[in-house]
C-alpha positions in Angstrom: 11.3 42.7 9.3 7.9 42.7 7.1 4.7 41.0 8.7 3.3 38.4 6.5 0.0 39.8 7.3 0.7 43.1 5.2 -1.3 43.6 2.1 0.0 43.4 -1.2 -0.4 47.2 -2.0 1.7 48.0 1.1 4.2 45.5 -0.1 4.5 47.1 -3.6 4.9 50.4 -2.1 7.9 49.4 -0.3 9.2 48.0 -3.4 12.3 45.9 -1.9 14.6 44.2 -3.8 13.1 41.7 -6.2 14.0 38.5 -4.5 12.5 39.6 -1.2 9.5 40.7 -3.1 9.1 37.5 -4.9 9.3 35.5 -1.5 6.8 37.6 0.2 4.4 37.3 -2.7 5.0 33.4 -2.3 4.0 33.5 1.3 1.2 35.8 1.3 -0.4 33.7 -2.0 0.2 30.4 -0.1 -3.2 29.1 -0.4 -2.9 25.7 1.5 -4.3 26.1 5.0 -2.2 26.1 8.4 -3.4 22.9 9.9 -1.1 23.6 13.0 -2.7 26.9 13.8 -3.4 27.1 17.6 -3.4 23.2 17.7 -2.3 21.4 20.9 1.7 21.1 21.1 4.1 19.3 23.5 7.7 19.4 24.0 10.6 17.3 25.8 11.1 19.9 28.4 9.9 23.6 29.6 12.6 26.3 29.7 10.1 28.1 32.1 6.6 28.2 33.0 5.7 31.0 31.1 7.1 29.8 27.9 4.6 27.4 26.6 4.9 25.4 23.5 1.7 26.4 22.2 3.7 29.9 21.6 4.8 28.2 18.4 1.5 27.8 17.1 -0.1 31.0 17.7 0.6 32.4 13.9 3.4 34.9 15.4 6.4 34.7 13.1 8.0 37.0 15.3 11.5 35.4 15.9 12.0 37.1 19.3 12.8 35.3 22.6 9.4 36.0 24.3 7.3 34.8 21.1 9.4 31.4 21.2 8.6 28.1 22.8 11.9 26.8 24.4 13.4 23.6 25.8 16.1 23.4 28.3 19.6 22.3 27.2 19.8 18.5 26.7 21.5 15.8 24.3 17.8 15.0 22.8 15.1 17.5 22.2 11.8 17.5 20.6 8.7 19.7 20.0 5.5 18.3 18.7 2.1 19.5 17.3 -1.2 17.4 17.1 -3.1 18.5 14.1 -6.1 16.8 15.4 -6.6 14.1 12.8 -4.6 12.5 9.9 -4.4 15.4 7.3 -2.8 15.8 3.8 0.4 17.7 4.2 2.0 19.8 1.7 5.1 21.6 3.2 6.3 22.6 6.9 7.8 26.0 7.7 9.9 26.5 10.7 10.7 29.9 12.2 13.7 29.7 14.8 14.6 32.2 17.4 16.7 35.1 15.5 16.7 38.0 17.7 20.2 39.2 18.0 23.1 39.5 15.5 25.5 38.8 18.2 24.1 35.4 19.0 23.1 34.2 15.6 25.8 31.7 15.3 24.9 30.2 18.9 21.0 30.1 17.5 22.1 28.5 14.1 24.6 26.1 15.9 21.6 24.9 18.2 19.4 24.3 15.2 21.8 22.5 13.0 21.3 19.0 12.7 17.4 19.0 13.2 14.8 16.6 11.6 11.1 16.9 10.7 8.6 13.9 11.5 5.1 13.1 10.4 3.4 10.4 12.2 -0.1 8.9 12.7 0.4 8.3 16.4 2.2 9.6 19.6 3.6 5.9 20.3 5.9 6.6 17.5 7.6 9.5 19.2 10.1 11.0 19.0 11.7 9.8 15.9 8.9 7.4 14.6 6.9 7.7 11.5 7.7 9.4 8.1 11.2 11.4 8.1 10.1 14.3 6.2 13.3 16.6 6.4 17.1 16.1 7.9 19.5 19.2 8.2 22.7 17.3 7.4 24.9 19.0 4.6 25.3 22.7 5.8 24.1 25.2 8.7 20.5 25.7 8.4 18.9 29.1 7.9 16.8 30.5 11.0 13.8 30.7 8.7 12.6 27.6 6.1 10.4 25.9 4.4 10.3 22.2 3.5 7.9 20.6 1.1 6.9 17.3 2.9 3.9 15.6 0.9 2.6 13.0 3.3 -0.4 12.1 5.4 0.0 12.3 9.1 -1.4 13.7 12.5 1.5 14.5 14.4 4.4 17.0 13.4 7.7 16.6 15.2 10.7 18.9 15.3 13.7 16.8 16.9 17.2 17.3 17.4 20.1 15.5 19.2 23.9 15.3 19.8 25.6 12.4 20.0 29.0 13.8 21.8 31.2 12.8 18.8 30.1 15.1 16.1 30.0 12.3 13.6 26.2 13.6 12.3 27.7 17.1 11.8 30.3 17.9 8.8 29.7 21.6 10.0 30.7 23.4 13.3 28.0 23.5 16.0 27.9 25.4 19.2 28.0 22.1 21.2 28.7 18.1 20.7 26.6 16.9 23.8 23.9 19.3 24.1 21.6 21.5 22.3 18.0 23.2 22.8 15.0 24.0 20.6 13.9 27.6 20.3 11.0 27.5 18.2 9.0 30.8 17.4 6.4 29.5 14.9 5.9 25.9 13.1 3.3 26.4 10.1 2.1 22.9 8.5 0.3 23.7 5.4 -2.0 21.4 3.7 -5.5 20.2 3.3 -7.7 19.9 6.4 -10.5 17.8 4.5 -9.7 14.2 3.9 -9.9 13.2 0.2 -8.9 16.6 -1.2 -6.3 17.9 -3.1 -5.0 21.0 -5.1 -3.6 24.3 -4.0 -7.1 25.4 -3.0 -7.9 22.0 -1.4 -11.1 22.3 -3.7 -10.4 18.9 -6.0 -11.6 15.5 -4.7 -9.4 12.6 -4.9 -10.3 9.9 -7.4 -13.0 7.7 -6.0 -11.1 4.4 -6.2 -8.0 5.8 -4.1 -7.4 3.3 -1.3 -8.3 5.1 2.0 -9.4 8.4 -0.1 -5.5 9.3 -0.1 -3.9 11.0 -3.2 -1.1 13.3 -4.0 -2.0 16.8 -2.5 -0.6 18.3 -5.5 -1.3 16.2 -8.5 -4.3 14.0 -7.2 -2.4 10.7 -8.2 -3.6 8.0 -5.9 -1.2 6.7 -3.6 -2.7 2.9 -3.7 -5.6 1.7 -5.5 -8.7 -0.1 -4.3 -8.7 -3.9 -5.2 -9.4 -4.4 -8.7 -8.2 -1.2 -10.0 -4.8 0.1 -11.2 -3.3 3.2 -12.8 -2.3 6.8 -11.5 -6.0 7.5 -11.1 -7.2 3.9 -10.2 -9.5 4.3 -13.1 -8.6 1.2 -15.0 -10.0 -2.2 -13.9 -7.3 -5.0 -13.0 -7.8 -8.6 -13.2 -7.0 -10.6 -10.4 -3.7 -11.3 -12.4 -2.7 -8.2 -13.6 -3.3 -6.2 -10.6 -1.1 -8.5 -8.4 2.5 -8.6 -7.1 5.1 -10.6 -8.6 5.1 -13.3 -5.8 1.1 -13.4 -6.2 1.6 -14.0 -9.8 4.1 -16.7 -9.1 1.4 -18.4 -6.6 -1.5 -18.1 -9.3 0.7 -19.5 -11.9 2.0 -22.4 -9.7 -2.0 -23.3 -9.0 -2.9 -23.3 -12.6 -0.1 -25.9 -13.4 -0.9 -28.2 -10.7 -4.7 -28.1 -11.7 -3.8 -28.7 -15.1 -1.5 -31.6 -14.4 -4.3 -33.2 -12.1 -6.8 -32.5 -14.9 -4.7 -34.2 -17.5 -4.0 -37.2 -15.2 -7.9 -37.5 -14.3 -8.6 -37.7 -18.3 -6.0 -40.2 -19.0 -6.9 -42.4 -15.9 -10.8 -42.1 -17.2 -9.8 -42.9 -20.9 -7.8 -46.1 -19.6 -10.4 -47.3 -17.0 -13.1 -46.7 -20.1 -10.9 -48.9 -22.1 -10.5 -51.6 -19.6 -14.3 -52.0 -18.9 -15.2 -52.0 -22.5 -12.7 -55.0 -23.3 -14.0 -56.9 -20.3 -17.6 -56.4 -21.3 -16.5 -57.5 -24.8 -14.9 -60.5 -23.4 -17.6 -61.5 -21.1 -20.3 -61.4 -23.8 -18.1 -63.8 -26.2 -18.1 -66.2 -23.1 -21.7 -65.9 -22.6 -22.3 -66.5 -26.4 -21.7 -70.4 -26.2 -23.2 -72.8 -23.7 -21.8 -76.3 -23.5 -24.5 -78.8 -22.9 -23.8 -82.1 -21.6 -25.8 -85.0 -23.3 -29.3 -85.8 -22.2 -30.1 -89.0 -20.6 -31.0 -91.7 -23.3 -29.1 -89.3 -26.4 -26.4 -90.5 -28.6 -24.0 -89.4 -26.0 -22.6 -86.5 -28.0 -22.2 -83.1 -26.5 -23.5 -80.2 -28.3 -23.3 -76.4 -28.0 -26.4 -73.9 -27.9 -25.7 -70.5 -29.6 -27.4 -68.1 -27.8 -28.0 -64.9 -30.0 -30.2 -61.6 -29.4 -33.8 -61.6 -31.2 -32.8 -59.2 -33.8 -29.9 -61.5 -34.8 -31.9 -64.7 -34.9 -32.9 -64.5 -38.5 -29.5 -64.8 -39.6 -29.3 -68.3 -38.2 -32.9 -69.3 -39.7 -31.3 -71.4 -42.5 -29.8 -73.7 -39.5 -33.3 -74.2 -38.1 -34.6 -77.8 -39.3 -37.6 -79.6 -37.9 -35.5 -82.7 -37.0 -33.2 -81.4 -34.5 -32.1 -85.0 -33.7 -30.0 -85.2 -37.0 -28.2 -81.8 -35.7 -27.4 -82.5 -32.4 -24.2 -80.6 -32.5 -26.0 -77.4 -32.8 -29.0 -76.0 -31.3 -30.2 -72.3 -31.8 -32.2 -70.9 -28.9 
């Protein structure tokens, strides 16, 4: 078996079959950082004191017994690594024990049905967080790589046996118990927050919410308020940037305000009309004053016409020096 630390010239001199060459070149040219290297690891149980869960993060991909973390047999097993902070993950590579051709079926049977989870806290153990991968359709290889573009701090390998075999359309070693024999787990991605690209040298767009973007394309996972688009570089109005429920709420508020405004306008118009009419009536009533006859007069009742100063001139022809002969009309 070739070590992944060999140089390209060594690989080319060996000249393995084409498919092996392509696979090894891909592994050696992997530019994402191994975020799990030498990080703290834990597991559900320890097979022996000298078999430490950190054996699966020491960068030794030799799949022999002495280089692998190992749990005891149980109905539920897990192994987890703490990346030390929230990271942008691209893919996870798992190396399961594979040191005996005679027992390879046992190893595959124990490994079958495993899941990979990514979470942001330990409170989500063992199956909380984001399910990155679930082996379900066929028996797994003892070395596998799983693209799992997600952000998180903890990566968990998990497996269980329910006893009825309902989760397995294939033959497994046991339906009631299994174990985890993990020789290495490599978590590739970007260790610096807000970066993307194979070399992790591109900054996420400035308006990405929480500075999180797709590790390959740089597309924002979510936008800051007021922005939209794949790169969050398009301004969004409060309406265009809202969800369907928010849009319905906005429309309802606008409709309500419109109805209230119309009612207010109509009310003001009606009140104005009534006040104008009332004022006109009062004006007409105050224009004529009925005056009772003065003592010693001829006993006739006359009306006094009250007019504004500017309107007096139009009644000048009614003015006479001898008002006694016109006792029925007086201009004041």
